[in-house]
Structures are given as C-alpha cells and as structure tokens.
C-alpha positions as CSV (number, residue, x, y, z in Angstrom):
1,M,22.9,67.0,-196.5
2,E,21.5,70.4,-197.2
3,I,22.4,73.1,-194.7
4,R,19.2,74.8,-193.3
5,F,18.5,77.5,-190.8
6,D,14.7,76.9,-190.3
7,E,13.4,78.5,-187.1
8,Q,16.9,80.1,-186.5
9,V,17.5,83.8,-186.2
10,A,20.5,85.6,-187.7
11,I,21.8,89.1,-187.3
12,V,24.0,90.3,-190.1
13,T,25.7,93.7,-189.6
14,G,26.5,96.1,-192.5
15,A,24.0,94.1,-194.6
16,G,22.7,97.0,-196.7
17,R,25.0,96.2,-199.6
18,G,28.1,94.3,-200.6
19,L,29.2,91.3,-198.6
20,G,26.6,91.8,-195.8
21,R,23.8,92.0,-198.3
22,A,25.0,88.7,-199.9
23,H,25.3,87.0,-196.5
24,A,21.9,88.1,-195.4
25,I,20.2,86.9,-198.6
26,A,22.1,83.6,-198.5
27,M,21.1,83.0,-194.8
28,A,17.4,83.8,-195.6
29,S,17.5,81.5,-198.6
30,K,18.4,78.7,-196.1
31,G,15.4,79.5,-193.9
32,A,16.8,81.9,-191.4
33,K,14.9,84.8,-190.0
34,V,17.3,87.7,-190.7
35,V,18.0,91.1,-189.1
36,V,19.4,93.3,-191.8
37,N,21.5,95.8,-190.0
38,D,22.8,98.9,-191.8
39,F,23.9,102.2,-190.3
40,S,23.2,105.2,-192.4
41,G,24.6,107.9,-190.2
42,S,21.6,108.0,-188.0
43,Q,19.3,105.4,-186.5
44,E,16.9,105.9,-189.3
45,I,16.5,102.7,-191.4
46,S,18.5,103.0,-194.6
47,E,17.1,102.5,-198.0
48,N,19.6,99.8,-198.6
49,A,18.5,97.8,-195.6
50,N,14.8,98.2,-196.5
51,S,15.7,97.1,-200.0
52,V,17.4,93.9,-198.8
53,V,14.5,93.1,-196.5
54,E,12.0,93.5,-199.4
55,E,14.1,91.2,-201.5
56,I,14.2,88.6,-198.8
57,I,10.4,88.8,-198.2
58,S,9.7,88.7,-201.9
59,A,11.6,85.5,-202.1
60,G,9.4,84.0,-199.3
61,G,11.7,84.7,-196.4
62,E,11.4,86.7,-193.1
63,A,13.5,89.7,-192.3
64,I,13.5,93.0,-190.6
65,A,15.7,96.1,-191.0
66,N,17.7,97.8,-188.3
67,G,19.7,101.0,-188.2
68,A,22.0,100.5,-185.2
69,N,25.5,101.8,-185.2
70,V,27.6,98.8,-184.2
71,A,30.1,101.1,-182.5
72,N,27.4,102.2,-180.0
73,F,26.8,99.4,-177.5
74,D,23.4,100.8,-176.3
75,Q,22.1,100.8,-179.9
76,V,23.4,97.3,-180.4
77,Q,21.7,96.1,-177.2
78,C,18.5,97.6,-178.4
79,M,18.8,95.8,-181.7
80,V,19.4,92.4,-180.0
81,N,16.5,93.1,-177.6
82,E,14.1,93.9,-180.4
83,T,15.3,90.7,-182.2
84,I,14.5,88.6,-179.2
85,D,11.2,90.4,-178.6
86,K,10.1,89.5,-182.2
87,W,11.5,86.0,-182.7
88,G,12.5,84.8,-179.2
89,R,16.2,84.0,-179.8
90,V,19.4,84.8,-181.6
91,D,21.3,81.8,-183.1
92,I,23.7,83.5,-185.5
93,L,25.7,86.7,-185.6
94,V,27.7,87.7,-188.7
95,N,29.9,90.7,-187.8
96,N,30.4,92.3,-191.2
97,A,30.0,96.0,-190.8
98,G,33.1,98.0,-191.7
99,I,34.6,101.2,-193.1
100,L,37.9,102.2,-194.7
101,R,40.1,105.2,-194.0
102,D,43.2,104.2,-196.0
103,K,46.3,106.4,-195.8
104,T,50.0,105.8,-195.2
105,F,50.9,105.7,-191.5
106,L,52.7,109.0,-191.9
107,K,49.6,110.7,-193.1
108,M,47.0,108.8,-191.1
109,S,45.4,110.9,-188.3
110,V,44.5,109.5,-184.9
111,E,40.9,110.0,-185.8
112,D,41.4,107.8,-188.9
113,M,42.7,105.1,-186.6
114,R,39.9,105.5,-184.0
115,E,37.0,105.5,-186.5
116,V,38.1,102.3,-188.2
117,I,38.9,100.5,-184.9
118,D,35.6,101.7,-183.4
119,V,33.6,100.2,-186.2
120,H,35.5,97.0,-186.9
121,L,36.9,96.0,-183.5
122,M,34.5,97.6,-181.0
123,G,31.6,97.0,-183.3
124,S,32.3,93.2,-183.4
125,L,32.9,93.2,-179.6
126,N,29.7,95.1,-179.0
127,C,27.6,92.8,-181.1
128,S,29.2,89.6,-179.8
129,K,28.8,90.8,-176.2
130,A,25.1,91.7,-176.7
131,V,24.2,88.2,-178.0
132,W,26.6,86.2,-175.8
133,E,24.4,85.7,-172.8
134,T,21.5,84.6,-174.9
135,M,23.6,82.1,-176.8
136,R,24.9,80.7,-173.5
137,E,21.4,80.3,-172.2
138,Q,20.3,78.5,-175.4
139,S,23.4,76.4,-175.4
140,Y,23.7,77.2,-179.0
141,G,25.3,80.0,-181.1
142,R,27.3,80.7,-184.2
143,I,29.5,83.8,-184.5
144,V,31.4,84.9,-187.6
145,L,33.9,87.7,-187.3
146,T,35.2,89.4,-190.5
147,S,39.0,89.5,-190.6
148,S,41.1,90.3,-193.7
149,S,44.3,89.5,-195.5
150,S,45.2,93.1,-194.6
151,G,45.4,92.0,-191.0
152,L,46.8,88.5,-191.5
153,Y,49.5,89.6,-193.9
154,G,49.5,93.4,-194.0
155,N,48.6,95.8,-196.8
156,F,50.1,99.1,-197.7
157,G,48.1,102.1,-196.4
158,Q,45.9,100.1,-194.0
159,T,47.6,100.2,-190.6
160,N,44.3,101.0,-188.9
161,Y,42.2,98.5,-190.9
162,G,44.9,95.7,-190.6
163,A,45.2,96.2,-186.8
164,A,41.4,95.9,-186.4
165,K,41.2,92.9,-188.7
166,M,44.0,91.0,-187.0
167,A,42.2,91.7,-183.7
168,M,39.3,89.6,-185.0
169,V,41.5,86.5,-184.7
170,G,42.3,87.3,-181.1
171,I,38.6,87.6,-180.3
172,M,37.8,84.4,-182.1
173,N,40.6,82.4,-180.2
174,T,39.3,83.4,-176.8
175,L,35.5,83.2,-177.5
176,H,36.1,79.8,-179.0
177,L,37.6,78.6,-175.7
178,E,34.9,80.3,-173.5
179,G,32.0,79.1,-175.8
180,M,33.0,75.5,-176.2
181,K,30.9,74.1,-173.3
182,Y,27.9,76.1,-174.5
183,N,28.0,74.9,-178.1
184,I,28.9,78.4,-179.3
185,K,31.2,78.2,-182.3
186,V,33.3,81.2,-183.3
187,N,35.1,81.6,-186.6
188,C,36.6,84.3,-188.8
189,L,36.0,85.1,-192.4
190,A,38.8,86.7,-194.4
191,P,37.0,87.7,-197.6
192,T,38.1,89.2,-200.9
193,A,35.3,90.7,-202.9
194,G,34.4,93.4,-205.4
195,T,32.3,95.8,-203.4
196,A,31.7,99.5,-203.0
197,M,34.3,99.5,-200.2
198,T,37.0,97.9,-202.5
199,D,36.0,99.7,-205.7
200,G,39.2,101.1,-207.3
201,L,41.5,98.7,-205.3
202,F,41.3,95.9,-207.9
203,P,41.7,96.0,-211.6
204,E,38.3,95.8,-213.3
205,P,38.7,92.2,-214.6
206,V,39.6,91.1,-211.0
207,F,36.7,93.1,-209.5
208,K,34.2,91.3,-211.7
209,L,35.7,87.9,-210.9
210,M,35.0,88.4,-207.2
211,P,31.3,89.1,-206.5
212,P,30.2,89.1,-202.9
213,E,28.0,86.1,-203.6
214,S,31.1,84.0,-204.2
215,V,32.0,84.4,-200.6
216,S,28.7,83.8,-198.8
217,P,28.6,80.0,-199.1
218,G,31.6,80.0,-196.7
219,V,29.6,82.1,-194.2
220,V,26.6,79.8,-194.5
221,F,28.9,76.8,-193.7
222,L,30.5,78.6,-190.7
223,C,27.0,79.3,-189.3
224,S,25.7,75.8,-189.7
225,K,25.0,73.2,-187.1
226,D,28.1,71.2,-188.0
227,A,30.4,74.1,-188.3
228,P,34.0,73.9,-187.1
229,S,35.2,76.5,-184.5
230,R,38.4,78.6,-184.3
231,K,39.0,78.6,-188.1
232,V,40.0,81.5,-190.3
233,L,38.3,80.9,-193.6
234,A,39.7,82.9,-196.5
235,A,37.3,83.3,-199.4
236,G,37.1,85.1,-202.7
237,G,36.0,84.4,-206.3
238,G,34.6,81.0,-205.4
239,S,37.9,79.9,-203.8
240,F,38.2,78.9,-200.1
241,A,41.3,78.3,-198.0
242,I,42.2,78.2,-194.3
243,F,44.7,80.5,-192.6
244,K,46.6,78.9,-189.8
245,G,49.0,80.4,-187.3
246,F,51.9,78.1,-186.7
247,E,54.8,78.5,-184.2
248,T,58.3,77.1,-184.8
249,E,59.7,74.6,-182.5
250,G,62.2,77.2,-181.2
251,V,65.4,76.9,-179.2
252,N,66.0,77.1,-175.4
253,L,69.1,79.0,-174.4
254,L,69.3,78.2,-170.7
255,P,71.4,78.2,-168.6
256,D,74.5,79.8,-170.0
257,E,73.5,81.1,-173.5
258,L,70.7,83.4,-172.5
259,S,71.8,86.5,-174.4
260,A,70.8,88.6,-177.4
261,E,74.0,87.4,-179.1
262,S,72.8,83.8,-178.7
263,V,69.4,84.7,-180.2
264,A,71.3,86.0,-183.2
265,K,73.6,82.9,-183.3
266,Y,70.7,80.5,-183.3
267,W,68.3,82.6,-185.4
268,D,68.1,80.3,-188.4
269,K,67.0,77.4,-186.1
270,I,64.6,79.7,-184.1
271,D,63.1,80.7,-187.5
272,G,63.2,77.2,-188.9
273,E,60.0,75.4,-189.9
274,N,60.8,71.9,-188.8
275,N,58.3,70.6,-186.2
276,M,56.1,73.6,-186.4
277,Q,52.8,73.3,-184.5
278,E,49.6,75.2,-184.3
279,P,49.0,76.1,-180.6
280,Q,45.4,75.7,-179.5
281,S,45.6,78.3,-176.8
282,G,48.1,80.8,-175.3
283,S,48.7,78.5,-172.4
284,A,49.9,75.8,-174.9
285,Q,52.8,78.1,-175.8
286,S,53.6,78.7,-172.2
287,Q,53.5,74.9,-171.5
288,K,55.8,74.3,-174.5
289,F,58.4,76.8,-173.3
290,A,58.3,75.4,-169.8
291,M,58.8,71.9,-171.0
292,Q,61.7,73.0,-173.2
293,A,63.4,74.8,-170.2
294,A,62.8,71.8,-168.0
295,E,64.3,69.4,-170.5
296,K,67.3,71.7,-171.0
297,L,67.9,71.9,-167.3
298,G,67.2,68.3,-166.6
299,L,64.1,69.0,-164.4
300,D,61.1,66.7,-163.9
301,L,57.9,68.7,-164.0
302,S,55.6,65.7,-163.5
C-alpha cells in the first residue's frame, strides 16, 4: 500500500539543502504540507528555503519557508505557532538541522563543543518540545531525530558531533515511552550522504554513490501511519539497516566476590555475547540486575 501524507503537516528543519531538502521534497511528494525550515544566520528566510518551497509548489504541493534558529526555543515556538495558525496541526517533525565543527579533542574549543550541541541536541529538544503538546492533543505524531554513525560508533575529530548524535538515541528512547499512549512514534535516522556538510570527507566516487535522495525513503517510512517506534534506522546509498543496543547477560558477584579483581577475573564472561538482550527501558536493566542478585542470594522477589 502506498504511503501518503494527505492532509498531514510536516516540519523539516535544516531543509534548505542536502538531506533536509531531500526529506522535505519527499514528504511533499506524498501529499504532506511542509514547513521548510532553514536558518541563514538571521530570521530572514534563506534563498535555499524559498527555492525548496518553490520546487514543491511547482510540483503541485503545499509548503512555506521558515527561518527559525532551532537552537532558540522562542523562535521554534513561533514557527510551530505559525504552522498551526496556517494549517491547524503538526503531524510530523523531522529534526535534521545540523552543523559541524570538527577538530581533534585536544584542539577543540569549548565554543566548538557548545555550538554543535546547541544546534543538534538543544535544537532537537526545542523542536520536539514545541510540537509535543499538540501531538498529544491530536493523539498522533511522528518524530524523527537525526543521529549518526559518529555517535553510535565514534569518528575521529568529532567528539562534539558524536556526543550530540548519541544523545538523539537517549531522547528517542524516553519520548518513545512517554508517547506510546498518545500514538506518538519516535525514531532515529543515522544517515550517510554526500552533502555540503560532508563534502571532502568522502572520496569523490563514494560521495556520488550517496545522494541525499537515497536516504529520504527511510524518513518517509518512519513518518508513516504504520511506522515502528524506538528504532535507529541507518541509511545511505540506497542501503538500510537497523542499529540495536544489546546488553550482555553479565555476571553477579554477590556475596563474596564483589571486588574489582573479580570483575577482572570474570571479564570474558561479562563481555561475552551469549544470551544478549535488547532492554526496552532503563528499568528493564535494573530489573535484570535485581533478579540476578536475588537468584545468586537465594531470595524470592515475588
């Protein structure tokens, strides 16, 4: 069955070019009314945002441009208010806006850290916060946060970016739990694409193999009515995969082996992959550890 967003409203941040542009055009092609957000250094609407809006309208879609800085909550709230005033609702939020300030940790300034975290982390929190109440009242919402392999696995020279991108997984995990009863589904995208932001990071042949448009079908699916929730979808060059965070079964050292030396002694078993599980919440880990301790001590927790 074809995925459609007729009568639905989507906000896509950082949508003036690159991945955001591709996402916005893809959403509009499926019938969504799209807010094309792009910050140009002031609240003036950027040429890039206007260009994307014109492209969508020329193709028969509906779109408006917005120049809010996602790192500024007041500007974000105004963007959401204007969206609701125009179209009456917000169904979809794609948090895509981002910047890079790559340097080795030794050379990275505190300002380099703060700028990246403000845009990626606080920007995603600001936008999600601004639409959350509306989505709860509608009993419907789809939120996509943009993570990265740099956060999931690490990447040289990207401590600030990696920290912000791994934080997206933390936001997703909690908003998934809080949004379940309101039919709000929250997922992460971990994209790889040849964009202005990644120009020079990939060899030219690889850059050409990974256009932004090859990622956007994954975003469309994550924003659909039948989307999953609490998934990290990796995407690039037409390939799609899921990142999962597993926890090993572990070892309980109570009562008489609770020492650093015992951690070292049993390290291979602690690190072993037998019986690994994917916890569905932080409390699931606590419950697992409590049950292991009770079993080791012969206690009945029922």
